[in-house]
Residue frames relative to the residue before (quaternion, step in Angstrom):
aa qw qx qy qz dx dy dz
M 1.0000 0.0000 0.0000 0.0000 0.00 0.00 0.00
P 0.4319 -0.7226 0.4675 0.2696 3.65 -0.73 0.98
D 0.4137 -0.6831 0.5368 0.2722 3.61 -1.04 0.67
I 0.3240 -0.7825 0.4934 0.1982 3.58 -0.49 1.12
F 0.6431 0.5343 -0.3071 0.4546 3.62 1.23 -0.33
V 0.6565 0.4610 -0.3099 0.5104 3.55 1.27 -0.01
A 0.3969 -0.7228 0.5184 0.2265 3.56 -0.65 1.14
E 0.5062 -0.6370 0.4894 0.3138 3.51 -1.16 0.74
E 0.5181 -0.6568 0.4654 0.2892 3.49 -1.06 0.75
K 0.0895 -0.8114 0.5774 0.0154 3.56 -0.76 1.03
E 0.5621 -0.5970 0.4377 0.3687 3.51 -1.12 0.55
A 0.4893 -0.6634 0.4759 0.3065 3.50 -0.95 0.85
P 0.5020 -0.6593 0.4535 0.3280 3.61 -0.90 0.90
A 0.5869 -0.6093 0.4196 0.3290 3.51 -1.10 0.75
A 0.5067 -0.6506 0.4597 0.3295 3.60 -0.91 0.84
K 0.4538 -0.6740 0.5147 0.2738 3.49 -1.03 0.81
K 0.4942 -0.6395 0.4989 0.3129 3.53 -1.08 0.68
P 0.6376 -0.5590 0.3689 0.3806 3.59 -1.08 0.55
T 0.6421 0.5382 -0.3276 0.4368 3.49 1.06 -0.70
E 0.6426 0.5277 -0.3250 0.4506 3.55 1.11 -0.75
V 0.6510 0.5084 -0.3193 0.4646 3.57 1.06 -0.68
L 0.6783 0.5036 -0.2952 0.4464 3.56 0.98 -0.81
D 0.6571 0.5409 -0.3252 0.4122 3.51 1.08 -0.71
K 0.6926 0.4435 -0.2946 0.4866 3.62 1.16 -0.46
K 0.2549 -0.7902 0.5468 0.1078 3.55 -0.72 1.11
P 0.5125 -0.6620 0.4332 0.3338 3.63 -0.84 0.75
I 0.4626 -0.6754 0.4982 0.2857 3.54 -1.02 0.77
S 0.3222 -0.7724 0.5218 0.1653 3.58 -0.74 1.10
T 0.2102 -0.7766 0.5831 0.1126 3.54 -0.92 0.88
T 0.4623 0.6624 -0.4642 0.3635 3.63 1.31 0.23
P 0.5258 -0.6373 0.4460 0.3443 3.60 -0.94 0.83
S 0.6469 -0.5841 0.3534 0.3397 3.51 -1.17 0.68
Y 0.6810 0.4653 -0.2863 0.4876 3.53 1.21 -0.55
Y 0.6853 0.3545 -0.2769 0.5727 3.64 1.31 0.18
E 0.0677 0.8320 -0.5452 0.0770 3.60 0.70 0.98
E 0.3117 -0.7582 0.5400 0.1908 3.59 -0.63 1.11
E 0.7766 -0.1198 0.0978 0.6107 3.56 1.09 -0.63
G 0.6404 0.5534 -0.3878 0.3650 3.53 -1.01 0.82
T 0.8237 -0.2745 0.1954 0.4560 3.56 -1.08 -0.74
V 0.3493 -0.6965 0.5859 0.2226 3.58 -1.06 0.73
R 0.1913 -0.8069 0.5564 0.0527 3.55 -0.66 1.22
L 0.7654 -0.3806 0.2346 0.4630 3.57 -1.28 0.02
F 0.8074 0.2583 -0.1100 0.5190 3.58 0.87 -0.99
T 0.3462 0.7357 -0.5135 0.2744 3.59 1.17 0.42
T 0.1371 -0.8155 0.5595 0.0564 3.49 -0.91 0.97
Y 0.7923 0.1286 -0.0528 0.5941 3.48 1.32 -0.37
C 0.1650 0.8054 -0.5500 0.1470 3.59 -0.55 1.06
K 0.2552 -0.7524 0.5930 0.1305 3.55 -0.86 1.08
N 0.8591 0.0696 -0.0654 0.5029 3.53 -1.11 0.78
P 0.0916 0.8127 -0.5714 0.0672 3.69 0.65 0.89
N 0.3305 -0.7816 0.5078 0.1482 3.52 -0.92 0.90
D 0.7347 0.3792 -0.2164 0.5193 3.63 1.28 -0.09
I 0.5380 0.6162 -0.3987 0.4146 3.62 1.17 0.47
T 0.0980 0.7538 -0.6457 0.0726 3.59 -0.84 1.04
F 0.0956 -0.7987 0.5895 0.0735 3.53 -1.23 0.35
E 0.6826 -0.4978 0.3446 0.4092 3.55 -1.26 0.35
N 0.8297 0.1726 -0.1659 0.5042 3.54 -1.11 0.86
Q 0.3699 0.7159 -0.5177 0.2874 3.67 1.11 0.40
E 0.4328 -0.7081 0.5064 0.2344 3.55 -0.92 0.98
V 0.6655 -0.5415 0.3348 0.3895 3.54 -1.19 0.62
D 0.7932 0.3147 -0.1597 0.4962 3.58 0.88 -0.92
E 0.4797 0.6728 -0.4230 0.3719 3.58 1.32 0.33
K 0.1272 -0.8039 0.5803 0.0291 3.59 -0.65 1.14
V 0.4071 -0.6888 0.5536 0.2309 3.52 -1.04 0.87
I 0.1786 -0.8072 0.5549 0.0931 3.63 -0.59 1.08
L 0.8304 0.0959 -0.0173 0.5485 3.63 1.00 -0.68
F 0.0769 -0.7662 0.6376 0.0217 3.55 -0.94 0.98
I 0.0100 0.8233 -0.5631 0.0703 3.54 -0.76 1.11
R 0.0554 -0.7276 0.6819 0.0501 3.55 -1.20 0.77
K 0.6483 -0.4677 0.4095 0.4397 3.55 -1.34 0.09
A 0.6074 -0.5613 0.4151 0.3791 3.59 -1.11 0.69
L 0.5937 -0.5922 0.4192 0.3480 3.52 -1.15 0.68
I 0.6088 0.5783 -0.3601 0.4064 3.61 0.98 -0.75
T 0.5919 0.5830 -0.3736 0.4126 3.65 1.08 -0.46
N 0.6350 0.5345 -0.3377 0.4439 3.56 1.18 -0.30
L 0.4492 0.7344 -0.4275 0.2759 3.56 1.24 -0.27
P 0.6594 0.5174 -0.3549 0.4142 3.73 0.79 -0.79
W 0.7469 0.3904 -0.2513 0.4760 3.60 0.66 -1.00
F 0.6061 0.5306 -0.3692 0.4634 3.63 1.12 -0.50
S 0.6339 0.5261 -0.3232 0.4658 3.63 0.99 -0.81
I 0.6340 0.5304 -0.3113 0.4688 3.59 1.01 -0.89
S 0.6555 0.5194 -0.3038 0.4563 3.57 0.92 -0.97
M 0.6676 0.5067 -0.3030 0.4536 3.60 0.91 -0.89
L 0.6403 0.5290 -0.3030 0.4673 3.54 1.05 -0.80
L 0.6751 0.4900 -0.2858 0.4716 3.51 0.95 -0.90
L 0.6470 0.5174 -0.3173 0.4615 3.60 1.08 -0.68
L 0.7257 0.4236 -0.2372 0.4875 3.58 1.03 -0.80
A 0.5143 0.6857 -0.4228 0.2943 3.67 1.10 -0.59
P 0.6890 0.4955 -0.3366 0.4081 3.68 0.66 -0.84
L 0.5973 0.5879 -0.3478 0.4204 3.56 1.18 -0.64
F 0.7225 0.3754 -0.2247 0.5353 3.64 1.21 -0.51
I 0.6955 0.5054 -0.2953 0.4167 3.57 0.91 -0.86
I 0.6686 0.5189 -0.3096 0.4334 3.58 0.86 -0.95
P 0.6734 0.4612 -0.3471 0.4619 3.70 0.77 -0.72
I 0.6174 0.5369 -0.3516 0.4549 3.63 1.03 -0.62
L 0.6674 0.4923 -0.2961 0.4739 3.55 0.93 -0.89
M 0.6413 0.5149 -0.3227 0.4685 3.59 1.05 -0.77
Y 0.6307 0.5526 -0.3272 0.4356 3.58 1.01 -0.77
F 0.7402 0.3630 -0.1995 0.5297 3.57 1.07 -0.83
K 0.4168 -0.7334 0.4417 0.3054 3.59 1.37 0.13
I 0.4031 0.6741 -0.5079 0.3537 3.53 0.92 0.99
S 0.1638 -0.7953 0.5780 0.0812 3.57 -0.78 1.00
I 0.1964 -0.7811 0.5820 0.1121 3.56 -1.01 0.88
F 0.5967 0.5483 -0.3583 0.4636 3.51 1.33 0.13
I 0.3001 -0.7665 0.5456 0.1576 3.57 -0.91 0.98
F 0.6619 0.4647 -0.3034 0.5039 3.58 1.30 -0.20
P 0.7105 -0.4427 0.3133 0.4484 3.57 -1.26 0.25
Q 0.6647 -0.5349 0.3630 0.3745 3.58 -1.23 0.57
K 0.6261 0.5707 -0.3591 0.3915 3.59 0.96 -0.70
F 0.6736 0.4757 -0.2959 0.4821 3.60 1.23 -0.35
N 0.4269 0.7212 -0.4697 0.2774 3.58 1.21 -0.09
M 0.6433 0.5350 -0.3545 0.4174 3.61 0.91 -0.86
F 0.6324 0.5355 -0.3422 0.4429 3.61 0.98 -0.74
F 0.6403 0.5144 -0.3193 0.4727 3.60 1.02 -0.70
V 0.6490 0.4976 -0.3270 0.4736 3.56 0.97 -0.81
I 0.6388 0.5186 -0.3227 0.4679 3.62 0.97 -0.78
Y 0.6410 0.5210 -0.3057 0.4734 3.56 0.96 -0.92
Y 0.6260 0.5367 -0.3294 0.4600 3.63 0.97 -0.89
Y 0.7247 0.4407 -0.2700 0.4557 3.60 0.73 -0.94
L 0.5720 0.5691 -0.3685 0.4617 3.52 1.22 -0.50
L 0.6656 0.5030 -0.3069 0.4580 3.56 0.92 -0.90
V 0.6549 0.4998 -0.3124 0.4730 3.61 1.00 -0.80
T 0.6252 0.5245 -0.3345 0.4712 3.62 1.05 -0.67
I 0.6451 0.5118 -0.3208 0.4680 3.55 0.98 -0.85
Y 0.6303 0.5265 -0.3236 0.4699 3.62 1.01 -0.81
L 0.6490 0.5143 -0.2935 0.4776 3.57 0.96 -0.85
F 0.6852 0.5053 -0.2837 0.4412 3.56 0.89 -0.96
I 0.6575 0.5225 -0.3073 0.4475 3.55 0.94 -0.98
N 0.6775 0.4792 -0.2997 0.4706 3.57 0.89 -0.92
F 0.6379 0.5195 -0.3483 0.4494 3.61 0.95 -0.66
I 0.7142 0.4499 -0.2784 0.4583 3.64 0.76 -0.97
T 0.5746 0.5683 -0.3695 0.4587 3.58 1.26 -0.46
W 0.6631 0.4632 -0.2973 0.5073 3.56 1.05 -0.77
Y 0.6657 0.5544 -0.3063 0.3944 3.55 0.89 -1.02
F 0.7761 0.3873 -0.1683 0.4683 3.56 0.90 -1.07
N 0.5760 0.5438 -0.3984 0.4624 3.65 1.24 -0.08
I 0.1662 0.8138 -0.5259 0.1833 3.53 -0.08 1.23
D 0.2149 -0.7410 0.6195 0.1446 3.57 -1.35 0.40
L 0.1136 -0.7937 0.5968 0.0303 3.53 -0.98 0.91
V 0.0966 -0.7462 0.6557 0.0623 3.51 -1.17 0.72
T 0.0890 -0.7911 0.6051 0.0105 3.55 -0.75 1.15
E 0.7087 -0.4210 0.3468 0.4475 3.53 -1.28 -0.09
K 0.7841 0.3626 -0.1435 0.4828 3.56 1.15 -0.66
R 0.8364 0.0434 0.0233 0.5460 3.61 1.10 -0.52
V 0.3636 -0.6731 0.5972 0.2409 3.50 -1.43 0.21
I 0.0950 -0.8151 0.5714 -0.0088 3.56 -0.81 1.06
D 0.0968 -0.7828 0.6146 0.0123 3.57 -0.91 1.04
V 0.1011 -0.7991 0.5922 0.0241 3.57 -0.73 1.14
D 0.0927 -0.7976 0.5958 0.0178 3.58 -0.61 1.18
F 0.0226 0.8040 -0.5911 0.0609 3.53 -0.72 1.09
Q 0.0160 -0.8104 0.5843 -0.0400 3.58 -0.63 1.13
G 0.8392 -0.0054 -0.0263 0.5432 3.58 -0.70 1.12
L 0.6851 -0.4435 0.3806 0.4348 3.51 -0.99 -0.99
V 0.7321 0.4639 -0.2199 0.4476 3.60 1.22 -0.26
Y 0.7580 0.3435 -0.2035 0.5159 3.61 1.10 -0.36
K 0.0757 0.7657 -0.6283 0.1145 3.52 -0.96 1.11
N 0.0588 0.8032 -0.5893 0.0643 3.56 -0.81 0.98
I 0.0815 -0.7958 0.6000 0.0117 3.53 -0.78 1.07
A 0.0062 -0.7903 0.6109 -0.0470 3.54 -0.73 1.14
S 0.0105 0.8025 -0.5950 0.0420 3.55 -1.05 0.78
T 0.0661 -0.7754 0.6270 0.0360 3.53 -1.24 0.47
K 0.5295 -0.6401 0.4534 0.3231 3.58 -1.10 0.68
I 0.5938 -0.5591 0.4470 0.3674 3.57 -1.11 0.55
S 0.6192 0.5727 -0.3344 0.4205 3.56 1.02 -0.73
L 0.6915 0.4611 -0.2616 0.4908 3.61 1.23 -0.47
V 0.5598 0.5933 -0.3960 0.4217 3.58 1.24 -0.18
Q 0.2364 -0.8143 0.5250 0.0727 3.50 -0.74 1.10
D 0.7953 -0.0869 0.0832 0.5941 3.57 1.01 -0.80
V 0.1306 -0.7686 0.6217 0.0756 3.58 -1.27 0.42
S 0.0562 0.7782 -0.6194 0.0873 3.57 -0.96 0.92
Y 0.2121 -0.7669 0.5894 0.1400 3.55 -1.38 0.16
A 0.2059 -0.7511 0.6134 0.1313 3.49 -1.31 0.49
Q 0.0044 -0.7878 0.6151 -0.0333 3.56 -0.88 0.93
I 0.1171 0.8294 -0.5302 0.1314 3.54 0.15 1.33
G 0.7117 0.4207 -0.3117 0.4683 3.52 -0.89 0.92
A 0.5758 -0.6150 0.4204 0.3370 3.56 -1.20 0.66
L 0.6643 0.5250 -0.3228 0.4229 3.54 0.95 -0.84
R 0.6468 0.5100 -0.3175 0.4698 3.58 1.03 -0.69
T 0.6564 0.5070 -0.2997 0.4715 3.52 1.04 -0.82
I 0.6593 0.4903 -0.3333 0.4625 3.63 0.89 -0.80
F 0.7847 0.3165 -0.1778 0.5025 3.63 0.78 -0.95
N 0.4069 -0.7765 0.4248 0.2260 3.57 1.31 0.35
Y 0.5375 0.5539 -0.4939 0.4005 3.54 0.44 1.24
G 0.0136 0.8130 -0.5792 0.0584 3.57 -1.21 0.49
D 0.5405 -0.5785 0.4814 0.3762 3.57 -1.26 -0.31
V 0.2027 -0.7471 0.6282 0.0786 3.55 -0.95 1.07
L 0.1552 -0.7833 0.6006 0.0412 3.54 -0.95 1.11
V 0.1134 -0.7753 0.6208 0.0260 3.53 -0.71 1.15
Q 0.1712 -0.8109 0.5568 0.0555 3.53 -0.49 1.28
T 0.1924 -0.7981 0.5682 0.0566 3.51 -0.90 1.09
A 0.6011 -0.5763 0.4337 0.3442 3.56 -1.34 0.32
G 0.8437 0.2567 -0.1525 0.4461 3.51 -1.34 0.45
T 0.7884 -0.3196 0.2752 0.4479 3.48 -1.19 -0.78
I 0.4534 0.6888 -0.4582 0.3317 3.61 1.24 0.00
D 0.5388 -0.6506 0.4487 0.2917 3.53 -0.97 0.96
N 0.4538 -0.6617 0.5200 0.2930 3.56 -1.05 0.72
F 0.3687 -0.7148 0.5512 0.2221 3.56 -1.29 0.42
I 0.1001 -0.7747 0.6234 0.0339 3.56 -0.97 0.89
F 0.1673 -0.7402 0.6448 0.0916 3.52 -0.79 1.10
E 0.1663 -0.8294 0.5236 0.1010 3.63 -0.16 1.22
S 0.8915 0.0012 -0.0305 0.4520 3.46 -1.34 0.91
V 0.2906 0.7573 -0.5245 0.2588 3.61 0.87 1.00
P 0.5014 -0.6376 0.4887 0.3214 3.63 -1.08 0.66
K 0.8633 0.1285 -0.1242 0.4720 3.47 -1.40 0.60
P 0.0499 0.8558 -0.5137 0.0340 3.58 0.77 1.00
E 0.5998 0.5673 -0.3719 0.4242 3.61 1.05 -0.59
D 0.6683 0.4941 -0.2897 0.4747 3.56 1.06 -0.89
A 0.6283 0.5145 -0.3417 0.4730 3.60 1.07 -0.71
V 0.6325 0.5063 -0.3388 0.4784 3.66 0.96 -0.67
H 0.6221 0.5495 -0.3241 0.4539 3.58 1.04 -0.74
V 0.6514 0.5149 -0.3102 0.4630 3.59 0.97 -0.87
V 0.6866 0.4727 -0.2816 0.4752 3.62 0.86 -0.97
A 0.6537 0.5065 -0.3212 0.4614 3.62 0.97 -0.84
N 0.6317 0.5244 -0.3608 0.4426 3.58 1.00 -0.53
L 0.6278 0.5293 -0.3132 0.4771 3.53 1.14 -0.70
I 0.6364 0.5031 -0.3326 0.4809 3.56 1.03 -0.74
G 0.6408 0.5373 -0.3204 0.4450 3.57 1.05 -0.85
K 0.6647 0.4807 -0.3200 0.4741 3.61 0.94 -0.84
R 0.6163 0.5376 -0.3646 0.4452 3.60 1.03 -0.70
N 0.7083 0.4793 -0.2676 0.4438 3.64 0.92 -0.79
E 0.5602 0.6298 -0.3877 0.3732 3.57 1.22 -0.40
């Protein structure tokens, strides 16, 4: 009588060839905004060894090691304001109409133009805040640290310093919100009269400090 608690013996599966194993890449469970390595996407805030990032005056043998933007949670204030402004007329106008209160000084046929103009202003506010976040980035390469400051549509400032001039790197993570969402300010201290670099409200600040510290260590070896 066969024992039902003993599994039947099965032939061992054939060993995979080395090429078959190498061709299959492991599935990443890391969120798209915390890319450990690979492609920088629309909402990526932290990426090691990005393979699709280049910048002006980049040297031929210069590799980007770290790409950083401000943490996504820092966009919550202006995004919340934008949503409130977009939804406000849907509640305010019916209330004013119920009480027969008019906020328009021009004839009623022009009311639609004012509503369109209002939503256009809110859209511009939303767009400017988004591109300000999107284009404010920090890069760390094998040779230098680069800070790109972008404000609105009229101000752009790019500052960089060589790794050989970096003396120390540290970070500050003050407050419950920053601790919960793991973001903070990274301070890159440089030699002499050169201005220090501050990466404001960046995700995974401890890991960013570790990357820069390793570059300093290799320089000193």
